[in-house]
C-alpha positions as CSV (number, residue, x, y, z in Angstrom):
1,M,147.6,-33.2,-37.9
2,F,146.4,-36.6,-39.1
3,A,145.8,-37.8,-35.6
4,G,143.7,-34.7,-34.9
5,A,141.7,-35.2,-38.1
6,A,141.0,-38.9,-37.2
7,T,139.9,-37.8,-33.7
8,V,137.5,-35.2,-35.2
9,A,136.1,-37.8,-37.6
10,S,135.6,-40.3,-34.7
11,A,133.4,-37.8,-32.9
12,R,130.7,-38.7,-35.5
13,D,131.4,-42.4,-35.5
14,D,131.6,-42.6,-31.7
15,G,128.6,-40.3,-31.4
16,A,126.2,-40.2,-28.7
17,D,123.3,-42.5,-28.3
18,L,121.8,-44.2,-31.3
19,Q,118.5,-42.8,-32.6
20,A,116.1,-45.3,-34.2
21,T,115.2,-44.6,-37.8
22,G,112.7,-47.3,-38.8
23,S,114.5,-50.6,-38.5
24,E,118.0,-48.9,-38.6
25,S,120.0,-46.9,-36.2
26,A,122.0,-43.8,-36.9
27,P,124.4,-41.7,-34.8
28,R,122.6,-38.7,-33.2
29,T,124.3,-35.3,-33.5
30,P,124.5,-33.6,-30.1
31,A,121.8,-30.9,-29.6
32,A,122.7,-27.3,-29.2
33,D,121.9,-27.3,-25.5
34,S,123.7,-30.6,-24.8
35,A,126.7,-31.1,-22.5
36,D,128.7,-32.1,-25.5
37,A,128.1,-28.8,-27.3
38,G,128.4,-26.7,-24.2
39,F,131.7,-28.2,-23.1
40,A,133.2,-27.8,-26.6
41,Q,132.1,-24.2,-26.8
42,D,133.2,-23.2,-23.2
43,M,136.4,-25.2,-23.2
44,A,137.5,-23.6,-26.5
45,V,137.1,-20.2,-24.9
46,H,138.9,-21.4,-21.7
47,H,141.8,-22.9,-23.7
48,Q,142.2,-19.7,-25.8
49,Q,143.1,-17.7,-22.7
50,A,145.6,-20.3,-21.6
51,V,147.3,-20.0,-25.0
52,E,147.3,-16.2,-24.7
53,M,148.8,-16.2,-21.2
54,S,151.5,-18.7,-22.4
55,F,152.6,-16.5,-25.3
56,I,152.6,-13.4,-23.0
57,V,155.0,-15.0,-20.5
58,R,157.2,-16.4,-23.3
59,D,158.0,-12.8,-24.1
60,R,158.4,-11.6,-20.5
61,T,161.0,-14.0,-19.3
62,R,164.3,-15.6,-20.4
63,D,163.9,-18.6,-18.1
64,E,164.1,-21.6,-20.4
65,D,162.1,-23.9,-18.0
66,V,159.2,-21.5,-17.9
67,R,159.3,-20.8,-21.6
68,R,159.4,-24.5,-22.5
69,F,156.5,-25.2,-20.0
70,A,154.5,-22.3,-21.5
71,Y,155.1,-23.5,-25.0
72,D,153.9,-27.0,-24.1
73,I,150.7,-25.7,-22.6
74,A,150.1,-23.4,-25.6
75,N,150.7,-26.1,-28.1
76,T,148.6,-28.7,-26.3
77,Q,145.7,-26.4,-25.6
78,A,145.7,-24.9,-29.1
79,N,145.5,-28.4,-30.6
80,Q,142.7,-29.4,-28.3
81,R,140.8,-26.2,-29.0
82,G,141.1,-27.0,-32.7
83,M,139.5,-30.4,-32.1
84,L,136.7,-28.9,-30.0
85,L,135.9,-26.3,-32.7
86,G,136.2,-29.0,-35.4
87,W,133.6,-31.1,-33.6
88,L,131.2,-28.1,-33.5
89,D,131.7,-27.7,-37.2
90,L,131.0,-31.4,-37.7
91,W,127.8,-31.1,-35.7
92,E,126.9,-27.8,-37.5
93,L,126.6,-26.0,-34.2
94,P,127.8,-22.4,-33.4
95,K,131.3,-21.9,-32.0
96,V,129.9,-19.8,-29.1
97,A,126.9,-20.6,-27.1
98,T,124.0,-18.2,-27.6
99,G,121.0,-17.6,-25.3
100,Q,122.6,-19.2,-22.3
101,E,125.2,-18.4,-19.7
102,P,128.6,-20.1,-19.8
103,M,128.6,-23.4,-18.0
104,A,124.8,-23.7,-18.2
105,W,125.4,-27.2,-19.6
106,M,126.6,-28.3,-16.1
107,A,123.3,-27.4,-14.4
108,D,122.4,-30.2,-12.1
109,G,119.5,-32.4,-13.1
110,S,117.8,-29.6,-15.1
111,G,117.2,-31.5,-18.3
112,A,118.4,-29.5,-21.2
113,G,121.1,-27.7,-19.3
114,A,122.7,-31.0,-18.3
115,G,122.4,-32.4,-21.8
116,G,119.2,-34.1,-21.0
117,H,120.4,-36.1,-18.0
118,D,117.3,-35.7,-15.9
119,G,118.0,-36.3,-12.3
120,H,121.7,-36.8,-12.8
121,D,123.4,-36.4,-9.4
122,M,126.6,-34.4,-9.7
123,G,126.7,-33.5,-6.0
124,D,129.7,-35.7,-5.4
125,M,131.9,-34.0,-8.1
126,D,134.8,-32.1,-6.5
127,G,135.2,-28.4,-6.9
128,M,131.8,-27.6,-8.4
129,G,130.7,-25.1,-5.7
130,G,131.6,-22.2,-7.9
131,M,129.9,-23.5,-11.0
132,P,126.5,-22.3,-12.3
133,G,123.9,-24.6,-11.0
134,H,126.2,-25.8,-8.2
135,G,125.9,-23.6,-5.1
136,G,126.2,-19.9,-5.5
137,G,127.2,-19.9,-9.1
138,Y,130.1,-18.1,-10.8
139,Q,129.7,-14.4,-11.5
140,A,131.5,-13.3,-14.6
141,H,133.6,-10.2,-14.0
142,D,136.3,-8.1,-15.7
143,G,136.6,-10.5,-18.6
144,S,136.7,-13.7,-16.5
145,L,133.8,-15.6,-17.9
146,M,134.3,-19.0,-16.2
147,P,136.0,-20.4,-13.1
148,G,139.8,-20.2,-13.3
149,M,139.9,-17.6,-16.0
150,A,142.1,-14.6,-15.4
151,T,140.6,-11.1,-15.4
152,R,141.5,-8.4,-17.8
153,T,143.3,-6.7,-14.9
154,E,145.4,-9.7,-14.2
155,L,146.3,-10.2,-17.9
156,G,147.4,-6.5,-17.9
157,R,149.6,-7.1,-14.9
158,L,151.2,-10.1,-16.6
159,R,151.9,-8.1,-19.8
160,K,153.8,-5.5,-17.7
161,A,155.7,-8.0,-15.5
162,D,159.3,-9.1,-16.2
163,G,161.5,-11.9,-15.2
164,R,160.8,-13.8,-12.0
165,Q,157.8,-11.6,-11.3
166,A,156.2,-12.6,-14.6
167,E,157.1,-16.3,-14.0
168,I,155.4,-16.3,-10.6
169,L,152.3,-14.5,-11.8
170,Y,152.0,-16.7,-14.9
171,L,152.3,-19.9,-12.8
172,Q,149.8,-18.7,-10.3
173,L,147.3,-17.6,-12.9
174,M,147.7,-20.9,-14.9
175,T,147.3,-22.9,-11.7
176,D,143.9,-21.3,-11.1
177,H,143.1,-21.7,-14.8
178,H,143.9,-25.4,-14.7
179,K,141.8,-25.9,-11.6
180,G,138.8,-24.4,-13.4
181,G,139.5,-26.4,-16.5
182,I,139.8,-29.7,-14.6
183,D,136.4,-29.1,-13.0
184,M,134.9,-28.4,-16.4
185,A,136.5,-31.5,-17.9
186,R,135.2,-33.7,-15.1
187,G,131.8,-32.3,-15.9
188,C,132.1,-33.5,-19.5
189,A,133.5,-36.9,-18.4
190,S,130.3,-37.3,-16.4
191,L,127.7,-35.7,-18.7
192,C,128.9,-35.8,-22.3
193,T,127.7,-38.6,-24.5
194,V,130.2,-38.5,-27.4
195,K,132.8,-41.1,-26.6
196,A,135.7,-39.2,-28.3
197,E,134.9,-36.1,-26.3
198,K,134.6,-38.0,-23.0
199,R,138.1,-39.5,-23.7
200,L,139.5,-36.0,-24.4
201,A,138.0,-34.7,-21.2
202,R,139.4,-37.5,-19.1
203,G,142.8,-36.9,-20.7
204,M,142.6,-33.2,-19.9
205,V,142.0,-34.0,-16.2
206,E,145.0,-36.3,-16.0
207,A,147.4,-34.0,-18.0
208,Q,146.4,-30.8,-16.2
209,Q,146.6,-32.4,-12.8
210,S,150.2,-33.4,-13.6
211,E,150.9,-29.9,-14.7
212,L,149.4,-28.5,-11.5
213,D,152.0,-30.6,-9.6
214,A,154.8,-29.3,-11.8
215,M,153.7,-25.7,-11.4
216,A,153.6,-26.0,-7.6
217,G,157.2,-27.2,-7.7
218,M,158.2,-24.3,-10.0
219,L,156.6,-21.8,-7.7
220,A,158.3,-23.3,-4.7
221,K,161.7,-23.0,-6.5
222,R,160.9,-19.3,-6.9
223,G,160.0,-18.9,-3.2
224,S,156.3,-18.6,-3.9
225,A,153.1,-20.8,-3.9
226,P,149.7,-21.1,-5.6
227,R,147.2,-18.4,-4.6
228,A,144.7,-19.2,-1.9
């Protein structure tokens, strides 16, 4: 708890670029259309679904490995979500983006949508083809607002599944979820300006990549594999 509070506080101290005020400089709060704000808003939504799926599978299986793994994801992502929402509070920005589509902050070189990084080349970032502003764009559907998010139909299937079936479906859905989250975190690592938030994003990439490897092994143990 104390570590989380310190990290939230450091978001102001680390903050963004310095804005000249006469002869002095003061930290600049991220703008509402910045990558910093957009990432915090969108990742909070993305994380909330991961927590929801993890609690669902906890009640649908007795397998201790899966239950422990799901608990770790729920605990980690709930804590990170709290940090992201805490920063938005600190910056006096809304918890949910208004007037723009999810992931608009990742728009390539469009100025405001990319947090003001005019001409920033994100063409080399892996896995961005399905993101808004990167190729065809992601079409929200059936409650899936961003890449990797499960649909309402898939969540309904998970709630009805039991045992091994629930374990496999959860691991497959969470694999997709992590892939979408990793792409988003890479976007923040490249575009965000608040140092504490960039550090968090980089940590998400490393941790979720490790969890992807773990989930692939757990699926193989159950005679299955990640979805194509």
